[in-house]
C-alpha positions in Angstrom: -45.9 23.2 -51.0 -45.1 20.8 -48.1 -47.4 22.6 -45.7 -50.2 22.7 -48.3 -49.8 18.9 -48.8 -50.0 18.3 -45.1 -53.2 20.4 -44.8 -54.7 18.3 -47.6 -53.9 15.1 -45.7 -50.9 14.0 -47.8 -48.4 13.7 -44.9 -46.0 11.6 -46.9 -46.0 14.2 -49.6 -45.5 16.9 -47.0 -42.5 15.1 -45.5 -41.0 14.5 -49.0 -41.5 18.1 -50.0 -39.9 19.4 -46.8 -36.9 17.0 -47.2 -36.5 18.1 -50.8 -36.5 21.8 -49.6 -33.8 20.8 -47.1 -31.8 19.0 -49.8 -31.8 22.2 -51.8 -31.3 24.6 -48.8 -30.1 22.8 -45.6 -30.8 25.9 -43.5 -34.4 26.4 -44.7 -36.0 27.4 -41.4 -39.6 26.5 -42.1 -38.6 23.1 -43.5 -36.3 22.4 -40.5 -39.1 23.4 -38.2 -41.9 21.3 -39.9 -40.1 18.1 -40.9 -40.0 16.6 -37.4 -43.8 16.9 -36.8 -44.4 15.6 -40.4 -42.3 12.6 -39.8 -43.9 12.0 -36.4 -47.4 12.0 -38.1 -46.0 9.3 -40.4 -45.1 7.2 -37.4 -41.3 7.8 -37.9 -40.4 8.8 -34.4 -36.6 8.2 -35.0 -36.8 10.4 -38.1 -38.7 13.1 -36.1 -36.1 13.0 -33.3 -33.3 13.3 -35.9 -35.1 16.2 -37.7 -35.5 18.0 -34.4 -31.9 17.6 -33.5 -30.9 19.0 -37.0 -33.3 21.9 -36.4 -31.8 22.6 -33.0 -28.3 22.5 -34.6 -29.4 25.2 -37.0 -31.6 27.2 -34.6 -30.2 26.5 -31.1 -32.2 29.3 -29.4 -35.7 28.1 -30.5 -37.3 26.9 -27.3 -40.2 25.3 -29.2 -38.0 22.9 -31.1 -36.2 21.9 -27.9 -39.7 21.3 -26.4 -40.8 19.3 -29.4 -37.7 17.1 -29.1 -38.5 16.6 -25.4 -42.0 15.4 -26.3 -40.7 12.9 -28.9 -38.0 11.6 -26.6 -40.5 11.1 -23.8 -42.7 9.1 -26.2 -39.7 7.1 -27.1 -39.1 6.5 -23.3 -35.8 8.4 -23.2 -36.7 10.3 -20.1 -33.2 11.6 -19.3 -32.9 12.9 -22.9 -36.4 14.4 -22.7 -35.6 16.1 -19.4 -32.4 17.7 -20.8 -34.3 19.0 -23.9 -37.0 20.3 -21.6 -34.5 22.0 -19.4 -33.1 23.7 -22.5 -36.6 24.9 -23.6 -37.3 26.3 -20.1 -33.9 28.1 -20.0 -34.5 29.6 -23.4 -38.1 30.7 -22.9 -39.3 30.5 -19.3 -42.7 32.0 -20.1 -43.8 28.9 -22.1 -46.1 26.7 -20.0 -45.7 23.5 -22.0 -42.0 23.0 -21.3 -42.5 24.0 -17.7 -45.2 21.4 -17.0 -43.4 18.7 -19.1 -40.2 19.3 -17.1 -41.9 18.7 -13.8 -43.8 15.6 -15.1 -40.4 14.2 -16.3 -38.8 14.9 -13.0 -41.7 13.0 -11.3 -41.4 10.1 -13.7 -37.7 9.9 -12.9 -38.5 9.7 -9.2 -38.0 13.3 -8.2 -41.4 14.2 -6.9 -40.3 17.0 -4.6 -38.2 18.6 -7.3 -41.2 18.3 -9.7 -43.5 20.1 -7.2 -40.8 22.8 -6.7 -40.5 23.2 -10.5 -44.2 23.7 -10.8 -44.3 26.3 -8.1 -41.5 28.2 -9.8 -43.3 27.8 -13.1 -46.3 29.5 -11.6 -44.1 32.6 -11.2 -42.5 32.4 -14.6 -45.2 31.6 -17.2 -47.2 34.2 -19.1 -50.1 35.3 -17.1 -53.0 33.4 -18.7 -55.8 31.4 -17.1 -55.1 28.4 -19.4 -51.4 28.3 -18.4 -52.3 28.5 -14.7 -54.9 25.7 -15.1 -52.3 23.4 -16.8 -49.9 24.0 -13.9 -52.7 23.4 -11.4 -53.7 20.1 -13.0 -50.1 18.9 -12.9 -49.7 20.0 -9.2 -52.9 18.2 -8.3 -51.6 15.0 -10.1 -48.3 15.3 -8.1 -50.3 15.5 -4.8 -49.6 19.3 -4.2 -53.1 20.4 -3.3 -52.0 23.7 -1.9 -50.0 24.5 -5.0 -52.9 23.5 -7.2 -55.3 25.7 -5.3 -52.9 28.6 -5.7 -52.6 28.0 -9.4 -56.4 27.9 -9.8 -56.6 31.1 -7.8 -54.1 32.7 -10.2 -56.2 31.5 -13.1 -59.3 33.1 -11.7 -57.5 36.3 -11.0 -56.8 36.4 -14.8 -60.3 35.4 -15.8 -62.9 35.2 -13.1 -65.3 33.4 -15.4 -62.8 30.8 -16.7 -65.0 27.6 -16.7 -62.2 25.0 -16.2 -60.7 27.0 -13.3 -64.0 27.5 -11.6 -65.0 23.9 -11.9 -61.6 22.5 -11.0 -61.1 24.9 -8.1 -64.6 24.0 -6.7 -63.9 20.3 -7.1 -60.5 20.6 -5.4 -62.0 22.6 -2.5 -64.6 19.9 -2.0 -62.0 17.2 -2.0 -59.9 19.2 0.5 -62.9 19.3 2.9 -63.4 15.6 2.6 -59.7 14.7 3.3 
């Protein structure tokens, strides 16, 4: 019911329904997984963070929940907490690109640019081989000033999908910028 209410735009009803499900069955996996995002959509970031922590306690090996917690903590400006949650997500499921990129971005925000660049280069080797994943890494590398790494990531994207429009356009733009520098 909670999911259906959310689809219909009743986010408050969705959150209440998910909470009621958890009151009846505290280990209800779907309710545990969905309550955090529902509360966040309501603007209750503290509630979303608490819900993610409860979900992690019940499902400690779910990398996506750790990653969601990292995103909420970053929005709340708890960068150290976000980095720790991201580190857990990366450790649990190294092939997920979101946590890999977020981990590097957080490292950079904490003043560790070289570590961030190294993390992205490692991510290029770990993530699932998809053009979109490589493009996300390339964009982050470019933003961190690692042009060579960004070019390598766009090349990897184009090996996966030679017609990938974002990879083609971004690779071309980066090559032109490299010639101008």
